[in-house]
C-alpha positions in Angstrom: -245.3 -87.6 61.3 -246.3 -85.0 58.8 -246.5 -82.3 61.5 -243.0 -83.0 62.6 -241.8 -82.3 59.0 -244.0 -79.3 58.6 -242.8 -77.9 61.9 -239.2 -78.1 60.7 -240.1 -76.4 57.5 -242.2 -73.7 59.2 -242.4 -72.5 62.8 -239.7 -73.5 65.2 -238.5 -72.9 68.8 -236.6 -69.7 69.3 -233.3 -71.5 70.0 -233.7 -73.5 66.8 -234.7 -70.7 64.5 -231.4 -70.1 62.9 -230.8 -73.9 62.4 -234.2 -74.3 60.7 -233.8 -71.2 58.6 -230.4 -72.5 57.4 -231.8 -75.9 56.5 -231.1 -76.5 52.8 -234.2 -76.8 50.6 -233.2 -80.3 49.3 -232.8 -81.6 52.8 -235.9 -79.9 54.0 -237.9 -81.5 51.2 -236.6 -85.0 51.9 -237.2 -84.7 55.6 -240.8 -83.4 55.0 -241.6 -86.2 52.6 -240.2 -89.0 54.8 -241.9 -87.5 57.9 -245.2 -87.3 56.1 -245.0 -90.9 54.9 -244.0 -92.2 58.3 -247.0 -90.3 59.8 -249.3 -92.0 57.3 -247.9 -95.4 58.2 -248.3 -94.7 61.9 -251.9 -93.6 61.5 -252.8 -96.5 59.3 -251.3 -99.1 61.7 -252.0 -97.5 65.1 -254.8 -95.2 64.3 -255.1 -91.4 64.4 -255.0 -91.4 68.2 -251.4 -92.8 68.2 -250.3 -90.1 65.8 -252.0 -87.5 67.9 -250.2 -88.7 71.0 -246.9 -88.5 69.1 -247.7 -85.0 68.1 -248.7 -84.0 71.7 -245.2 -85.1 72.9 -243.5 -83.4 70.0 -245.2 -80.1 70.8 -244.6 -80.5 74.5 -240.8 -81.0 74.2 -240.6 -78.0 71.9 -242.5 -75.9 74.3 -240.2 -77.0 77.1 -237.2 -75.9 74.9 -238.9 -72.5 74.6 -239.4 -72.4 78.4 -243.2 -72.3 77.7 -243.7 -75.5 79.6 -241.7 -77.2 82.3 -239.9 -80.5 82.0 -242.0 -81.7 85.0 -245.2 -81.1 83.0 -243.7 -83.1 80.1 -242.8 -85.9 82.5 -246.3 -85.9 83.9 -247.9 -86.2 80.5 -245.6 -89.1 79.6 -246.4 -90.9 82.9 -250.2 -90.8 82.1 -249.8 -93.1 79.0 -250.1 -96.9 79.4 -246.7 -98.5 78.9 -247.8 -100.1 75.6 -248.7 -96.7 74.3 -245.3 -95.3 75.3 -243.6 -98.2 73.5 -245.5 -97.3 70.3 -244.5 -93.6 70.7 -240.8 -94.6 71.3 -241.0 -96.7 68.1 -242.3 -93.6 66.2 -239.5 -91.3 67.2 -236.9 -93.9 66.6 -238.1 -94.6 63.1 -238.2 -90.9 62.5 -234.5 -90.5 63.5 -233.5 -93.4 61.2 -235.2 -91.6 58.3 -233.7 -88.2 59.2 -230.3 -89.7 59.4 -230.9 -91.2 55.9 -232.0 -87.8 54.5 -228.9 -86.1 55.9 -226.7 -88.8 54.4 -228.3 -88.3 51.0 -227.8 -84.5 51.3 -224.2 -85.0 52.2 -223.7 -87.2 49.2 -225.3 -84.5 47.0 -223.0 -81.9 48.4 -219.9 -84.0 47.8 -220.9 -84.5 44.2 -221.8 -80.9 43.6 -218.4 -79.8 44.9 -216.6 -82.2 42.6 -216.8 -79.9 39.6 -213.3 -80.7 38.2 -212.6 -77.0 38.2 -210.4 -77.0 41.4 -209.1 -79.2 44.2 -211.5 -80.3 46.9 -210.2 -79.4 50.3 -208.7 -82.3 52.2 -208.4 -84.3 49.0 -205.5 -86.3 47.6 -205.0 -83.7 44.9 -204.6 -80.9 47.5 -202.1 -82.9 49.5 -200.0 -83.8 46.5 -199.9 -80.2 45.3 -198.8 -79.0 48.8 -196.2 -81.8 49.1 -194.7 -81.0 45.7 -194.2 -77.4 46.7 -192.9 -78.4 50.2 -190.8 -81.5 49.5 -190.1 -81.6 45.8 -190.6 -84.5 43.4 -188.1 -87.0 44.8 -189.1 -86.7 48.4 -192.8 -86.9 47.4 -192.1 -90.1 45.5 -190.3 -91.5 48.6 -193.3 -90.6 50.8 -195.8 -92.1 48.4 -193.7 -95.3 48.2 -194.0 -95.8 51.9 -197.6 -94.7 52.3 -199.8 -97.0 54.4 -203.4 -96.7 55.7 -204.6 -99.7 57.7 -208.2 -99.5 58.9 -209.0 -102.4 61.3 -212.7 -103.4 61.6 -213.7 -104.5 65.0 -216.8 -106.1 66.5 -216.9 -103.9 69.6 -220.7 -103.6 70.3 -221.4 -100.0 69.4 -224.0 -100.6 66.6 -227.4 -100.4 68.4 -229.4 -101.2 65.3 -230.4 -104.7 64.2 -229.1 -105.7 60.8 -232.7 -106.0 59.7 -233.2 -102.4 60.5 -230.0 -101.4 58.7 -231.1 -103.2 55.5 -234.6 -101.8 55.8 -233.1 -98.3 55.9 -230.9 -99.1 52.9 -233.9 -100.1 50.9 -235.5 -96.8 51.7 -232.2 -95.2 50.6 -232.3 -96.9 47.2 -235.8 -95.6 46.5 -235.0 -92.1 47.8 -232.1 -91.9 45.4 -234.4 -93.0 42.6 -237.0 -90.5 43.6 -234.5 -87.6 43.6 -232.7 -88.7 40.4 -232.8 -85.7 38.1 -233.5 -87.7 34.9 -236.5 -89.6 36.2 -239.9 -89.1 34.6 -243.2 -88.4 36.5 -244.2 -92.1 36.4 -240.8 -93.3 37.6 -240.9 -90.7 40.5 -244.4 -91.8 41.4 -243.4 -95.4 41.5 -240.3 -94.6 43.7 -242.6 -92.6 46.0 -244.9 -95.6 46.4 -241.9 -97.9 47.1 -240.6 -95.5 49.7 -243.9 -95.7 51.5 -243.9 -99.5 51.2 -240.4 -99.7 52.7 -241.2 -97.2 55.5 -244.2 -99.4 56.3 -241.9 -102.4 56.5 -239.4 -100.4 58.7 -242.2 -99.6 61.1 -243.3 -103.2 61.3 -239.8 -104.5 61.8 -238.8 -105.3 65.4 -236.2 -102.7 66.7 -234.8 -105.0 69.3 -232.8 -108.2 68.8 -234.3 -111.3 70.3 -231.2 -113.4 70.2 -227.6 -112.5 71.0 -225.2 -112.2 68.2 -222.4 -114.7 67.9 -219.0 -113.8 66.5 -219.7 -115.3 63.1 -222.9 -113.1 62.8 -220.6 -110.1 63.4 -218.2 -111.3 60.6 -221.1 -111.6 58.2 -222.4 -108.2 59.1 -219.0 -106.6 58.4 -218.9 -108.4 55.1 -221.8 -106.3 53.8 -219.5 -103.2 54.0 -216.9 -105.0 51.8 -219.5 -106.3 49.3 -221.4 -103.0 48.9 -218.6 -100.4 49.2 -215.0 -101.3 50.0 -214.1 -103.5 47.1 -215.3 -101.0 44.5 -214.0 -97.9 46.4 -210.4 -98.9 46.8 -209.4 -98.7 43.1 -211.1 -95.3 42.9 -208.9 -94.0 45.7 -205.7 -95.3 43.9 -206.9 -93.8 40.6 -207.5 -90.4 42.3 -204.0 -90.5 43.8 -202.5 -91.5 40.5 -204.2 -88.6 38.7 -202.9 -86.2 41.3 -199.4 -87.4 40.9 -199.1 -86.8 37.2 -201.2 -86.3 34.1 -202.2 -89.2 31.9 -203.6 -91.7 34.4 -204.9 -94.7 32.5 -202.5 -94.1 29.6 -199.2 -94.7 31.5 -197.8 -97.0 34.1 -199.4 -96.0 37.5 -197.5 -94.0 40.0 -199.9 -94.9 42.8 -199.3 -98.1 44.6 -201.9 -100.1 46.6 -201.4 -98.5 50.0 -204.6 -99.6 51.8 -204.6 -102.8 53.8 -207.7 -103.8 55.8 -207.5 -105.7 59.0 -210.1 -107.2 61.2 -210.5 -108.2 64.8 -213.9 -109.8 64.1 -213.6 -113.4 64.9 -210.0 -112.9 66.2 -210.4 -110.7 69.3 -210.8 -113.1 72.2 -209.9 -110.7 75.0 -212.8 -111.0 77.4 -214.9 -112.8 74.9 -215.0 -116.6 75.5 -217.3 -116.9 72.4 -214.3 -116.4 70.1 -212.6 -119.8 69.8 -210.0 -121.3 67.4 -213.0 -122.7 65.4 -214.6 -119.3 65.1 -211.3 -117.8 63.9 -211.0 -120.5 61.2 -214.6 -119.9 60.1 -214.1 -116.1 60.1 -211.1 -116.3 57.7 -213.0 -118.7 55.4 -216.0 -116.4 55.3 -213.7 -113.5 54.4 -212.1 -115.6 51.7 -215.4 -116.6 50.2 -216.5 -113.0 49.9 -213.2 -111.7 48.4 -212.8 -114.6 45.9 -216.4 -114.1 44.8 -215.8 -110.4 44.3 -212.5 -111.1 42.3 -214.2 -113.8 40.2 -217.1 -111.4 39.4 -214.7 -108.6 38.5 -212.5 -110.8 36.3 -215.6 -112.2 34.5 -217.1 -108.7 34.0 -213.8 -107.3 32.6 -213.1 -110.4 30.5 -216.5 -110.3 28.9 -216.0 -106.7 27.8 -212.4 -107.1 26.7 -213.3 -107.8 23.0 -209.9 -106.9 21.7 -209.6 -108.6 18.3 -206.3 -110.4 17.4 -206.8 -109.0 13.9 -206.2 -105.4 15.1 -204.3 -106.0 18.4 -202.3 -109.3 18.2 -201.3 -110.7 21.6 -197.8 -110.7 22.9 -195.6 -113.8 23.0 -196.0 -114.3 26.7 -199.7 -114.4 26.5 -199.6 -116.7 23.5 -197.4 -119.1 25.5 -199.6 -118.8 28.6 -202.7 -119.7 26.5 -200.9 -122.6 25.0 -199.8 -123.9 28.4 -203.4 -123.5 29.7 -204.6 -125.5 26.7 -202.3 -128.3 27.5 -203.4 -128.4 31.1 -207.1 -127.7 30.7 -208.0 -128.4 27.1 -211.8 -128.6 27.4 -212.0 -125.3 29.4 -209.8 -123.4 27.0 -211.5 -124.8 24.0 -214.9 -123.7 25.3 -213.6 -120.2 25.9 -212.0 -120.1 22.5 -215.3 -121.2 20.9 -217.2 -118.4 22.7 -214.5 -115.8 22.1 -212.9 -116.6 18.7 -209.8 -114.5 17.8 -210.1 -112.6 21.1 -207.1 -114.0 23.1 -207.2 -111.3 25.8 -210.8 -112.0 26.5 -210.1 -115.8 26.6 -207.3 -115.3 29.0 -209.2 -113.1 31.5 -212.2 -115.5 31.4 -209.7 -118.3 32.1 -208.3 -116.3 35.0 -211.9 -115.9 36.3 -212.4 -119.7 36.0 -209.2 -120.2 38.1 -210.4 -117.8 40.8 -213.7 -119.7 40.9 -211.7 -122.9 41.3 -209.7 -121.3 44.1 -213.0 -120.5 45.9 -214.3 -124.1 45.4 -210.9 -125.6 46.5 -210.5 -127.3 43.1 -206.8 -127.8 43.5 -206.2 -128.9 39.9 -207.2 -125.4 38.6 -206.9 -123.2 41.7 -204.4 -120.4 42.3 -202.0 -121.2 45.1 -201.5 -117.6 46.0 -202.5 -114.0 45.1 -199.1 -113.6 43.5 -199.9 -116.3 40.9 -203.1 -114.3 40.0 -201.2 -111.1 39.8 -198.7 -112.7 37.5 -201.5 -113.8 35.1 -203.1 -110.3 35.2 -199.8 -108.7 34.4 -199.3 -111.1 31.4 -202.6 -109.7 30.0 -201.6 -106.2 30.8 -198.2 -106.5 29.2 -199.7 -108.1 26.1 -202.1 -105.2 25.7 -199.3 -102.7 26.1 -197.3 -104.5 23.4 -200.1 -104.1 21.0 -200.7 -100.5 21.7 -203.9 -100.9 23.8 -202.6 -98.7 26.6 -206.0 -97.6 27.9 -207.1 -101.2 28.2 -203.9 -102.2 30.0 -204.1 -99.4 32.5 -207.9 -99.2 32.9 -210.1 -101.9 34.4 -207.4 -104.5 34.5 -205.3 -102.1 36.6 -208.2 -101.7 39.0 -208.4 -105.5 39.4 -204.6 -105.6 40.0 -205.0 -103.0 42.8 -207.9 -105.0 44.3 -205.8 -108.2 44.4 -202.9 -106.3 45.9 -205.2 -104.8 48.6 -207.3 -107.7 49.5 -205.4 -110.8 48.5 -207.4 -114.0 49.0 -208.1 -113.2 52.6 -209.7 -109.8 52.3 -208.5 -108.4 55.6 -205.7 -109.5 57.9 -207.3 -111.3 60.8 -205.7 -110.1 64.0 -205.7 -112.1 67.3 -206.0 -110.3 70.6 -205.7 -111.8 74.1 -205.1 -110.5 77.6 -201.5 -110.7 79.0 -202.8 -112.4 82.2 -204.3 -115.2 80.1 -200.9 -116.0 78.7 -199.1 -115.8 82.0 -201.6 -118.2 83.6 -201.4 -120.5 80.6 -197.6 -120.8 80.9 -197.9 -121.5 84.6 -200.4 -124.3 84.0 -198.3 -125.8 81.2 -195.2 -125.9 83.4 -197.3 -127.5 86.2 -198.6 -130.0 83.7 -202.3 -129.0 84.4 -203.4 -127.1 81.4 -207.0 -125.8 81.7 -209.6 -125.6 79.0 -208.7 -121.9 78.5 -205.0 -122.8 78.2 -205.8 -125.5 75.6 -207.8 -122.9 73.7 -204.7 -120.5 73.7 -202.6 -123.3 72.1 -205.4 -124.2 69.7 -205.5 -120.5 68.6 -201.8 -120.5 67.8 -202.2 -123.7 65.8 -205.0 -122.1 63.9 -202.8 -119.1 63.0 -200.3 -121.6 61.5 -203.1 -123.2 59.5 -204.3 -119.9 58.2 -200.8 -119.0 57.1 -200.4 -122.3 55.4 -203.7 -121.8 53.6 -203.7 -118.1 52.8 -200.1 -116.8 53.5 -198.5 -115.1 56.4 -200.1 -111.7 55.6 -203.6 -113.3 56.3 -202.9 -113.7 60.0 -199.6 -112.9 61.9 -200.4 -110.0 64.3 -201.1 -111.0 67.8 -202.1 -108.1 70.1 -201.4 -108.4 73.8 -203.8 -106.4 75.9 -202.4 -104.7 79.1 -198.8 -105.2 78.2 -196.8 -104.3 81.2 -193.3 -105.6 80.3 -191.4 -107.4 77.6 -192.2 -110.7 79.5 -195.8 -110.3 78.3 -194.5 -110.4 74.7 -192.1 -113.2 75.3 -194.9 -115.3 76.7 -196.7 -115.4 73.3 -193.6 -116.7 71.5 -193.0 -119.3 74.3 -196.6 -120.5 74.0 -196.1 -120.8 70.2 -193.2 -123.2 70.9 -195.4 -125.2 73.2 -198.1 -125.3 70.6 -196.1 -126.3 67.5 -192.4 -126.4 68.3 -190.2 -125.7 65.2 -193.4 -125.4 63.1 -194.7 -122.4 65.1 -196.3 -119.7 62.9 -194.7 -116.3 62.0 -195.9 -114.0 64.7 -195.7 -110.2 65.0 -196.6 -109.7 68.6 -198.1 -106.2 69.2 -198.0 -104.7 72.7 -201.1 -102.7 73.6 -200.6 -99.9 76.2 -203.8 -98.7 77.8 -203.4 -97.3 81.3 -201.6 -94.1 82.1 -198.7 -96.0 83.8 -198.3 -98.4 80.9 -198.3 -95.5 78.4 -195.5 -93.8 80.4 -193.5 -97.0 80.5 -194.1 -98.0 76.8 -190.6 -97.1 75.5 -188.9 -99.1 78.3 -191.0 -102.1 77.3 -190.0 -101.8 73.7 -186.3 -101.7 74.7 -186.9 -104.9 76.5 -188.6 -106.4 73.4 -185.4 -105.6 71.4 -183.5 -108.0 73.6 -185.9 -110.9 72.8 -184.4 -113.3 70.2 -187.8 -113.9 68.6 -188.3 -110.1 68.2 -184.8 -109.7 66.8 -185.5 -112.4 64.3 -188.7 -110.7 63.1 -187.0 -107.3 62.8 -184.2 -108.9 60.7 -186.8 -110.5 58.4 -189.2 -107.6 58.0 -186.9 -104.6 57.6 -187.0 -103.6 61.3 -190.7 -102.9 61.3 -192.5 -102.9 64.7 -196.0 -102.1 65.6 -197.3 -100.7 68.9 -201.0 -100.2 69.8 -202.2 -97.3 72.0 -205.6 -97.7 73.8 -207.7 -94.6 73.9 -210.8 -96.0 75.7 -209.3 -97.3 78.9 -206.9 -94.5 79.3 -209.7 -92.0 79.0 -211.9 -94.0 81.5 -209.0 -94.0 84.0 -207.6 -90.4 83.6 -210.4 -88.4 82.0 -210.5 -87.0 78.5 -208.0 -84.2 78.8 -205.3 -86.0 80.8 -205.6 -89.1 78.6 -205.3 -87.0 75.4 -202.1 -85.4 76.7 -200.7 -88.7 78.1 -201.2 -90.4 74.7 -199.5 -87.5 72.9 -196.5 -87.7 75.2 -196.3 -91.5 74.7 -196.4 -91.0 70.9 -193.6 -88.4 71.0 -191.5 -90.7 73.2 -192.1 -93.7 71.0 -191.2 -91.7 67.9 -187.9 -90.7 69.5 -187.2 -94.3 70.6 -187.8 -95.6 67.1 -185.4 -93.1 65.6 -182.7 -93.9 68.2 -183.1 -97.7 67.7 -183.4 -97.7 63.9 -186.9 -99.1 64.0 -189.6 -98.4 61.5 -192.5 -97.9 64.0 -196.2 -98.0 63.2 -198.5 -96.7 65.9 -201.9 -98.5 66.0 -204.6 -96.2 67.4 -207.4 -98.0 69.2 -210.0 -95.3 68.8 -213.8 -95.7 69.2 -216.5 -93.8 67.5 -217.6 -91.8 70.5 -215.7 -88.7 71.7 -215.1 -90.4 75.1 -213.2 -93.2 73.3 -210.9 -91.1 71.1 -213.5 -90.5 68.4 -214.1 -87.4 66.3 -213.0 -86.3 62.8 -210.3 -88.8 61.8 -208.3 -86.4 59.6 -208.0 -83.8 62.3 -206.9 -86.5 64.7 -204.1 -87.5 62.4 -202.8 -83.9 62.0 -202.8 -83.6 65.8 -200.4 -86.5 66.3 -196.9 -86.0 67.8 -194.1 -85.2 65.3 -192.5 -88.2 63.8 -195.2 -90.6 65.0 -197.0 -90.8 61.6 -194.2 -91.0 59.1 -196.6 -91.9 56.2 -198.3 -94.7 58.2 -201.6 -94.7 60.0 -203.4 -97.7 61.5 -206.7 -97.3 63.4 -209.7 -99.3 64.6 -213.0 -98.8 62.9 -215.7 -99.8 65.4 -219.4 -100.6 65.4 -221.6 -97.9 64.0 -218.5 -96.1 62.6 -218.1 -98.9 60.0 -221.4 -98.2 58.5 -221.2 -94.4 58.9 -217.9 -94.3 57.1 -218.2 -97.2 54.7 -221.9 -97.7 54.2 -222.0 -95.6 50.9 -219.3 -95.4 48.2 -219.3 -91.6 48.0 -218.9 -91.2 51.7 -216.3 -94.0 52.0 -214.3 -92.4 49.2 -214.3 -89.0 50.9 -213.4 -90.5 54.3 -210.4 -92.4 52.9 -209.2 -89.3 50.9 -209.4 -87.1 54.0 -207.5 -89.5 56.2 -204.8 -90.1 53.5 -204.6 -86.3 52.9 -203.9 -85.9 56.6 -201.4 -88.8 56.8 -199.4 -87.3 53.9 -199.4 -83.7 55.3 -198.6 -84.8 58.9 -195.5 -86.6 57.6 -193.9 -83.5 56.2 -191.0 -81.8 57.9 -192.8 -78.4 57.8 -195.9 -79.7 59.6 -193.9 -81.7 62.1 -191.7 -78.7 62.9 -194.8 -76.4 63.5 -196.4 -79.1 65.7 -193.2 -79.7 67.6 -192.7 -75.9 68.2 -196.2 -75.5 69.5 -195.9 -78.5 71.7 -192.7 -77.2 73.2 -194.1 -73.7 73.7 -197.2 -74.8 75.5 -195.8 -77.8 77.3 -196.1 -76.4 80.8 -199.6 -75.1 80.1 -200.6 -78.6 79.0 -199.2 -80.1 82.1 -201.2 -77.8 84.3 -204.4 -78.6 82.4 -203.7 -82.3 82.5 -202.9 -82.4 86.2 -205.9 -80.4 87.4 -208.3 -82.2 85.0 -207.1 -85.6 86.2 -207.6 -84.6 89.9 -211.1 -83.4 89.2 -212.0 -86.5 87.2 -210.6 -88.9 89.8 -212.3 -87.0 92.6 -215.6 -88.1 91.0 -214.8 -91.5 89.4 -212.9 -92.8 92.4 -215.3 -91.5 95.1 -216.9 -94.2 97.3 -220.2 -95.2 96.0 -219.7 -93.7 92.5 -220.0 -97.0 90.5 -223.2 -97.9 92.3 -224.6 -94.4 91.7 -223.7 -94.6 88.0 -225.5 -97.9 87.7 -228.7 -96.2 89.2 -228.7 -93.0 87.1 -228.0 -94.7 83.7 -229.4 -97.7 81.8 -226.1 -99.4 82.3 -227.5 -102.7 83.4 -230.2 -102.8 80.7 -227.7 -102.0 77.9 -226.4 -105.5 78.3 -229.9 -106.8 77.3 -229.7 -105.1 73.9 -227.6 -108.0 72.6 -225.3 -105.6 70.7 -222.6 -108.1 70.2 -221.0 -111.3 71.2 -218.7 -109.8 73.8 -219.8 -109.4 77.5 -220.4 -105.8 78.6 -218.6 -106.3 81.9 -215.6 -108.0 83.4 -217.1 -110.4 86.0 -220.6 -110.7 87.3 -222.9 -108.5 89.4 -223.1 -104.7 89.8 -219.8 -102.8 89.1 -217.8 -102.2 92.2 -215.3 -100.0 90.4 -214.6 -98.5 87.0 -212.2 -101.4 86.4 -215.2 -103.7 86.3 -216.7 -101.8 83.4 -215.6 -102.0 79.8 -215.1 -98.6 78.1 -217.9 -99.1 75.6 -220.9 -99.4 78.0 -219.3 -96.7 80.1 -219.5 -94.2 77.2 -222.8 -95.6 75.8 -224.6 -95.3 79.2 -223.4 -91.7 79.7 -224.6 -90.7 76.2 -228.1 -92.1 77.1 -228.3 -89.8 80.2 -227.6 -86.8 78.0 -224.5 -86.0 80.1 -221.8 -87.3 77.8 -219.5 -87.1 80.8 -216.5 -89.1 79.2 -216.1 -86.5 76.5 -215.6 -83.4 78.7 -215.4 -84.1 82.5 -212.5 -82.5 84.2 -211.5 -80.3 81.3 -213.1 -77.2 82.9 -211.1 -77.7 86.1 -208.0 -78.1 84.0 -208.6 -75.0 82.0 -209.4 -73.0 85.1 -206.2 -74.1 86.8 -204.1 -73.1 83.8 -205.5 -69.6 83.9 -204.9 -68.9 87.5 -202.0 -67.4 89.5 -201.6 -67.1 93.2 -203.9 -64.0 93.4 -206.8 -65.6 91.4 -209.8 -66.9 93.3 -213.3 -68.2 92.4 -214.2 -69.9 89.2 -213.5 -67.0 86.9 -210.6 -67.4 84.5 -207.4 -65.7 85.4 -204.8 -63.9 83.3 -203.6 -67.2 81.8 -206.7 -67.3 79.6 -204.8 -65.5 76.8 -202.2 -68.3 76.7 -204.9 -70.9 76.4 -206.4 -69.0 73.5 -203.0 -68.9 71.7 -202.5 -72.6 72.3 -205.9 -73.3 70.8 -205.0 -71.3 67.7 -201.5 -72.7 67.3 -201.4 -76.3 68.6 -203.5 -78.8 66.6 -203.6 -81.3 69.6 -205.0 -78.6 71.9 -207.5 -77.4 69.3 -208.7 -81.0 68.7 -209.1 -81.6 72.4 -211.3 -78.5 72.9 -213.2 -78.9 69.6 -214.1 -82.5 70.6 -215.1 -81.4 74.1 -217.3 -78.6 72.5 -219.0 -81.2 70.4 -219.7 -83.4 73.4 -220.9 -80.5 75.4 -223.3 -79.6 72.6 -224.9 -83.0 72.7 -225.3 -82.6 76.5 -228.7 -81.4 77.8 -228.4 -80.0 81.3 -232.1 -80.1 82.2 -232.6 -83.7 81.0 -229.3 -84.8 82.5 -230.3 -83.4 85.9 -233.4 -85.7 85.9 -231.3 -88.7 85.3 -228.7 -87.8 87.9 -231.3 -87.4 90.7 -232.3 -91.0 90.3 -229.1 -92.1 92.2 -230.1 -90.3 95.4 -226.7 -88.6 95.8 -227.1 -84.8 95.5 -223.4 -84.4 96.1 -222.5 -86.3 92.9 -225.3 -84.5 91.0 -224.0 -81.1 92.0 -220.4 -82.1 91.3 -221.2 -83.3 87.7 -223.4 -80.3 86.9 -221.0 -77.9 88.4 -218.1 -79.2 86.3 -220.4 -79.1 83.2 -221.1 -75.4 83.8 -217.5 -74.6 84.4 -216.3 -76.6 81.3 -218.9 -75.0 79.0 -218.0 -71.5 80.2 -214.3 -72.0 79.8 -214.4 -73.8 76.5 -216.4 -70.9 75.0 -214.0 -68.4 76.6 -210.9 -70.2 75.1 -212.4 -70.8 71.6 -214.0 -67.3 71.5 -217.4 -68.7 70.5 -220.6 -67.2 71.7 -222.4 -70.5 71.6 -221.3 -74.2 71.3 -220.4 -75.3 67.8 -220.6 -71.7 66.5 -217.9 -72.4 63.9 -219.4 -75.7 62.7 -222.7 -74.7 61.2 -223.6 -78.0 59.7 -223.1 -80.0 62.9 -224.7 -77.3 65.0 -227.8 -77.3 62.8 -228.1 -81.1 63.1 -227.8 -81.0 66.9 -230.3 -78.2 67.3 -232.8 -79.8 65.0 -232.6 -83.1 66.7 -232.5 -82.1 70.4 -236.3 -81.8 71.0 -237.0 -85.2 69.5 -234.2 -86.8 71.5 -235.8 -85.1 74.5 -239.0 -87.0 73.8 -237.2 -90.3 73.9 -235.3 -89.3 77.0 -238.6 -88.6 78.8 -239.9 -92.0 77.8 -236.7 -93.6 78.9 -236.8 -91.7 82.2 -240.3 -92.9 82.8 -239.2 -96.5 82.4 -235.9 -96.1 84.3 -237.6 -94.4 87.3 -240.1 -97.2 87.6 -237.4 -99.9 87.3 -235.2 -98.1 89.9 -238.1 -97.5 92.4 -238.6 -99.7 95.4 -242.2 -100.5 94.4 -242.7 -104.1 93.6 -243.3 -104.8 89.9 -244.9 -107.9 88.4 -242.9 -109.8 85.9 -245.1 -108.5 83.1 -244.7 -104.9 84.2 -241.0 -105.3 84.4 -240.8 -106.9 81.0 -242.8 -104.1 79.4 -240.9 -101.4 81.1 -237.6 -102.9 80.0 -238.9 -103.1 76.4 -239.8 -99.4 76.6 -236.3 -98.6 78.1 -234.5 -100.6 75.4 -236.5 -99.1 72.6 -235.7 -95.6 73.9 -232.0 -96.5 74.1 -232.1 -97.4 70.4 -233.9 -94.2 69.6 -231.5 -91.9 71.6 -228.5 -93.6 70.0 -230.1 -92.9 66.5 -230.9 -89.3 67.5 -227.4 -88.5 68.9 -225.8 -90.6 66.1 -223.3 -92.3 68.5 -223.3 -95.0 71.0 -219.9 -96.2 72.4 
């Protein structure tokens, strides 16, 4: 696709001129090279005619953007190609997007490194947060806040990663060679070899099937998530702690650390059985064993590496008494092993000891009980024996260097890597209790009891911290919480596991009643017992996806904010240390967007130094796929958690929320009315199924979880899960869940009794002040602006007409026009994303190529929705084209669900 790259570097459509001219030289060079190599591969495999057809479509969609060609003419050109040719063209554009995404990631990494000059604080860094907190709080309060700091990312298997794992790994191999090619210290021969390898890997990417042929099972999802741990998380965590320690005081690495291990990973992968019958007790057991295998292997490798380099001689740095005694005891218990280590490391007791520790970690992994550690605490004790000995002999840098990193890693990951959380629907528990009392337990009820017994087994094997949280979906009352504790008694009686049952509030009504439910929980003896044991800590989960699907994005955002504020007040009144668990997705319609800005927009008192959030699907690899990006993401979130927990920020937020409360209520009420008038209209679910690839998305085999509750076409939005709802709207280029209803809400908030039409009234100035002064309102509008920017009205209109309901089409497009106009009016921008140049450039550069895939998808979707009879072969080939285009659009827009 050499011409694609050269077009980006040279001439461009009028509306994209500024974006192309602003494209940095390094990024332009990478995109050009990768595009040229992909074009060579396409021509070699499919012939020059295939590359020529790709170029014809590329030029046509650009001409359509310039208004030099109509979208009807583009559609007619696409319709002339045989389906098989369209499939090849869709593959070409999809591969191109994978490579462009990679080039942008490399550019982002270069920018992060170039800004880290050491001459000043990076914005949104830990150093910046600590400095501001010292000035705002003083040293004692800062130390208290740091002592209670918690960040708990929870990896989930929600099916929002459209790429096959084989595609992801192929892209990663290209990434490795691109880094080699751009390394400044490489010679000409090394660069030439890296260039050859890039071409080889792009050729393999082109030849790798984009679509999965088999459905993932839950353990496949577990193993996929483990790659993020192996490649990034394990090594990144100690760097975060080191960064915080350096910010807190000078001399990190030469003094006792001031930073504690504040990150704790969780996982729903293999534990979330709500709506997923494939997740069983056996799967949960295997999931925790896979996690343990990975973390113990990582700890063993780290201990071995550090031990081999710790060549501290006893002649110059004699060991302390505790280490000498520990080595003597080890010699008594394991004489052959210790003798072998002493022979290989004579007069190097610290090295001997750490290699002995590595051997014990290996034994723990193998289940060699004679040598194995019984708990992470035993391992930490042995590491601190070595650390203390080094301190006693004056080797301070060795004590607080790599050994401290290993200590932090053990404190963070334990022997279980991430706490495996169980989730199940409240109705399943209610039905299980009914069946048990009737003496007729079904297979599903037996599985509920088996799950609780499996939690007990995990706790016995790995400790309570490995698996104790049990999330109850659609919690309506304290009875839903009590049901889990009652089921635990049925499962194991007095030997029931320790359970922290977490209510999940998702609907608007449930969010409004959440504080009353918690008051009911406080009256449960089982909850009282846990609060007494854990320092009155309680966790509540808030669901962003279903609330947004029910109420629309604006009303759901404000409803969630009100729930947070009420829960924070409830916790203070009841002396409860509350942690809010935010169930956010990657897409804007599911609570996505910049995580640090989302934290700063939370209700006062609701953060309090603790932040827990789901990390879903493609977000896991986007945020944790590369160490530099993972480091930056965690720093930004932690920065926001610290700042959002200060009295000054809380006071400003509370003042703005109070000042604009009535305004927000007007926006929320009108936006919800507009949203419900569409989403609850008769025939809307059926229409949505026709205008989008909703049905076909289920064929992508994105994950082990079914895409729908029940069988058949959706009869209401309740039949649809939030992920395919958002995913399908993104494919239509409408992105409706990210903005619909907001325009009507904003318009209502500006009007008085004398205002008519769809022009903003005198209240527009108050909206502008709210945007400037209230982080929540700013975040709402900024996220809507981003979603609107990824919407294409012309392409969207072609999808919407497939449903045969002009009234729905007019309603959606009318709300889009209104929302776009008023968002620009409130933000003061002349165009969408005017203040976010990097994101605006990325969207503008991608849009024409996403258009190409949309036209290919529309061709397939139109044929599949038509009443004309199709042969099985035609249907299969059209579905292949459709699914390939779905993958490509997801890659181009860089989000799915």
